[in-house]
Backbone bond lengths (Angstrom), bond angles and torsions (degrees), N, CA, C in turn:
res aa  C-N    CA-C-N  psi(-1)  N-CA   C-N-CA  omega(-1)  CA-C   N-CA-C  phi
1 M - - - 1.453 - - 1.515 109.90 -
2 T 1.271 115.55 134.05 1.473 119.71 179.87 1.518 110.62 -68.80
3 Q 1.283 116.46 137.25 1.453 123.33 176.58 1.543 108.39 -103.35
4 P 1.328 119.45 153.17 1.445 120.74 177.18 1.535 111.70 -53.74
5 S 1.304 116.83 -37.42 1.475 119.31 -179.66 1.488 112.89 -68.22
6 D 1.340 119.90 -16.42 1.443 123.96 175.72 1.514 112.93 -77.54
7 C 1.322 117.25 -18.98 1.462 121.45 -175.25 1.529 108.77 -79.02
8 T 1.319 114.71 133.87 1.467 121.18 -178.97 1.501 112.71 -111.43
9 S 1.323 116.93 -3.22 1.469 120.68 179.52 1.528 109.66 -144.40
10 M 1.316 114.33 162.01 1.472 117.77 176.97 1.504 111.20 -65.13
11 A 1.332 118.29 -33.09 1.470 120.38 178.06 1.504 111.16 -61.34
12 E 1.335 117.09 -43.20 1.460 120.36 179.76 1.528 109.95 -68.09
13 L 1.311 117.56 -38.96 1.459 121.54 -179.89 1.514 109.96 -67.13
14 R 1.338 117.41 -41.45 1.461 119.89 178.55 1.516 111.60 -65.33
15 A 1.321 116.28 -38.32 1.496 119.40 176.66 1.515 111.37 -62.98
16 L 1.321 115.65 -39.42 1.474 119.10 176.24 1.508 111.46 -62.55
17 I 1.330 115.87 -46.05 1.478 121.30 179.05 1.520 109.90 -60.52
18 D 1.326 117.40 -42.26 1.457 119.93 -179.80 1.551 110.72 -63.76
19 S 1.326 115.58 -38.14 1.448 119.80 177.18 1.510 111.72 -65.51
20 I 1.292 116.17 -42.34 1.501 121.09 176.94 1.535 110.21 -61.56
21 D 1.335 115.75 -44.68 1.478 121.04 178.85 1.526 110.15 -57.63
22 A 1.350 117.26 -44.13 1.467 121.16 -179.74 1.519 110.64 -62.80
23 R 1.332 116.87 -40.13 1.455 119.84 178.69 1.533 111.29 -67.43
24 L 1.350 116.27 -37.44 1.457 119.81 177.31 1.521 111.01 -62.78
25 V 1.361 116.84 -43.82 1.461 119.74 178.19 1.535 110.76 -61.69
26 A 1.339 116.36 -39.94 1.474 119.71 179.26 1.516 109.23 -63.81
27 L 1.319 119.40 -41.00 1.431 122.39 177.66 1.527 112.31 -65.18
28 L 1.338 116.53 -39.80 1.478 119.28 176.21 1.529 111.05 -63.56
29 A 1.314 117.30 -38.66 1.460 120.76 177.23 1.545 110.47 -64.24
30 E 1.335 115.70 -39.40 1.469 119.07 177.71 1.534 110.46 -65.84
31 R 1.339 115.69 -39.29 1.469 120.12 177.09 1.496 111.94 -63.19
32 A 1.357 116.48 -41.57 1.471 120.98 177.03 1.523 112.13 -61.41
33 A 1.333 116.48 -37.45 1.460 118.17 175.57 1.526 111.59 -64.05
34 C 1.294 117.25 -36.11 1.472 121.09 175.48 1.542 110.38 -64.63
35 I 1.308 115.57 -40.34 1.480 120.52 177.82 1.533 109.73 -61.42
36 D 1.332 115.55 -43.41 1.455 118.86 179.03 1.529 111.81 -60.57
37 R 1.338 115.48 -41.64 1.449 118.85 178.80 1.515 111.18 -68.96
38 A 1.316 117.34 -39.20 1.487 120.55 175.71 1.530 110.40 -57.25
39 A 1.333 116.73 -42.13 1.446 120.74 -179.94 1.553 111.02 -61.78
40 E 1.326 115.63 -39.88 1.455 120.19 179.84 1.538 109.53 -65.11
41 I 1.324 116.27 -44.91 1.479 121.15 -179.56 1.520 110.31 -65.72
42 K 1.349 116.21 -45.89 1.443 120.62 179.93 1.550 110.93 -61.20
43 S 1.330 116.48 -39.94 1.440 120.07 177.92 1.541 111.25 -60.49
44 A 1.305 115.33 -41.76 1.462 120.13 -177.45 1.531 113.02 -68.13
45 I 1.332 116.61 -28.44 1.460 118.98 -174.40 1.538 111.33 -111.17
46 G 1.339 116.68 6.00 1.469 120.37 177.10 1.508 116.28 71.73
47 M 1.323 115.81 29.22 1.460 120.69 -178.92 1.512 108.62 -92.77
48 P 1.338 118.98 143.61 1.462 120.67 179.51 1.550 111.39 -75.65
49 A 1.318 115.86 160.64 1.456 120.79 176.80 1.510 110.51 -68.01
50 R 1.318 117.12 -45.03 1.469 120.96 -177.15 1.518 110.32 -93.16
51 I 1.304 114.76 122.01 1.453 121.82 172.79 1.519 104.71 -127.70
52 D 1.335 115.93 102.00 1.474 121.08 -171.59 1.547 112.97 -55.47
53 A 1.306 115.73 -40.00 1.477 118.02 179.92 1.513 111.43 -62.20
54 R 1.333 116.93 -38.10 1.465 121.63 177.94 1.530 110.26 -67.50
55 V 1.334 117.59 -40.76 1.462 119.73 176.98 1.507 110.77 -56.33
56 E 1.317 116.33 -49.53 1.456 120.31 -177.82 1.532 112.04 -67.34
57 D 1.351 116.59 -32.32 1.471 121.06 174.93 1.513 111.29 -63.87
58 V 1.304 116.63 -44.32 1.493 121.40 -179.92 1.545 108.11 -63.28
59 V 1.327 117.72 -45.42 1.466 120.90 -178.29 1.531 109.33 -63.40
60 A 1.320 116.87 -43.59 1.494 119.15 178.72 1.519 111.07 -59.79
61 K 1.330 116.03 -43.38 1.463 119.70 -177.43 1.540 111.64 -66.48
62 V 1.339 118.37 -41.21 1.464 119.03 -179.90 1.527 110.64 -71.65
63 R 1.324 117.12 -35.06 1.482 119.41 174.92 1.507 110.43 -61.50
64 A 1.334 117.65 -44.93 1.476 120.82 -179.92 1.545 110.79 -63.57
65 E 1.326 116.25 -41.62 1.472 120.31 179.01 1.507 111.39 -64.33
66 A 1.340 115.58 -40.36 1.469 119.30 176.58 1.528 110.90 -61.35
67 A 1.298 116.92 -46.53 1.469 120.46 -179.62 1.526 110.18 -61.66
68 R 1.330 116.37 -41.76 1.455 121.31 179.90 1.518 111.20 -59.86
69 R 1.329 116.46 -34.31 1.468 121.87 -177.70 1.532 113.44 -94.44
70 G 1.328 116.57 4.99 1.452 119.10 177.41 1.528 113.66 77.83
71 L 1.321 116.28 23.18 1.479 122.41 179.17 1.528 107.93 -107.26
72 D 1.320 116.58 144.84 1.446 121.50 -178.59 1.548 111.69 -60.75
73 P 1.348 117.78 114.49 1.475 119.83 -179.52 1.530 112.60 -62.02
74 D 1.321 118.45 -29.95 1.503 119.19 177.50 1.506 110.04 -66.89
75 L 1.323 119.94 -38.52 1.423 122.13 175.78 1.520 112.34 -61.16
76 V 1.340 115.87 -47.10 1.460 120.38 -179.97 1.515 110.94 -62.96
77 E 1.306 117.99 -42.45 1.452 120.18 176.98 1.527 111.61 -61.49
78 A 1.350 116.53 -40.72 1.472 120.19 179.21 1.516 111.19 -65.26
79 L 1.308 118.62 -28.47 1.474 121.87 176.26 1.523 110.79 -80.78
80 W 1.290 116.77 -37.53 1.486 120.04 -173.72 1.534 113.43 -76.96
81 R 1.312 117.66 -37.05 1.474 117.39 -176.11 1.535 111.90 -59.87
82 P 1.336 121.37 -42.69 1.467 119.47 174.43 1.531 113.27 -65.63
83 L 1.345 115.81 -35.58 1.469 119.76 175.46 1.534 111.37 -62.68
84 I 1.300 116.82 -42.02 1.454 120.08 174.71 1.521 112.80 -62.58
85 E 1.324 115.60 -43.88 1.499 118.33 179.10 1.496 110.77 -64.03
86 W 1.336 119.16 -38.32 1.424 123.14 178.38 1.545 108.83 -63.38
87 S 1.319 114.61 -43.54 1.472 120.29 179.28 1.525 112.26 -62.42
88 I 1.312 117.55 -43.93 1.462 121.74 176.45 1.483 111.65 -60.85
89 A 1.310 117.50 -44.58 1.480 121.03 178.12 1.501 111.49 -62.80
90 R 1.313 117.67 -37.85 1.480 122.26 176.85 1.521 109.59 -63.49
91 E 1.329 117.52 -43.69 1.459 121.89 178.14 1.545 109.93 -63.20
92 E 1.334 114.97 -45.70 1.476 119.32 -177.37 1.515 111.91 -60.02
93 R 1.332 116.99 -33.64 1.475 118.29 177.43 1.503 109.52 -64.36
94 V 1.310 119.25 -42.04 1.428 122.80 179.42 1.507 110.89 -66.04
95 L 1.343 116.07 -38.06 1.457 121.72 -179.62 1.548 112.60 -78.01
96 G 1.308 115.47 -6.13 1.464 120.31 178.42 1.516 114.26 81.13
97 H 1.354 115.84 25.36 1.459 119.47 -178.67 1.537 113.42 -112.09
98 G 1.312 117.02 9.99 1.479 116.58 -179.15 1.508 110.74 -174.77
99 P 1.288 116.90 166.93 1.457 122.13 -179.23 1.505 114.75 -76.10
100 G 1.359 116.90 -12.67 1.456 121.49 -175.00 1.505 111.15 93.72
101 P 1.315 114.70 163.95 1.465 119.12 -174.53 1.502 111.43 -72.79
102 A 1.337 115.31 149.66 1.454 121.15 175.36 1.502 109.86 -58.88
103 G 1.273 116.94 136.49 1.472 120.05 177.83 1.501 112.93 85.62
104 D 1.307 120.07 -5.34 1.440 121.01 177.55 1.503 109.41 -82.45
105 R 1.292 116.87 112.31 1.474 122.21 -171.96 1.542 112.69 -111.31
106 R 1.301 116.29 38.69 1.462 118.85 177.50 1.462 112.25 -73.17
């Protein structure tokens, strides 16, 4: 796998960034599929979409992972909280408690 330090031009570095962005989108799609499955399971067992303790657990875990990797935990939390809210809204739509997140075209 190419490392940033291997890049000798902006074109190479931009290609690497584009590749990373594509992988991030693929991972987000995989995460969304997990959210869809969670909604199905929660619906079957009568569990709500929002579980505040789980929200804070997820945030704590991503903050710790960010710190471990030398990335600003505040940045990661600022990215994850909207992702979590989007995920909860997606689940609520399946559970019949909301219209679903804006831009969700399933």
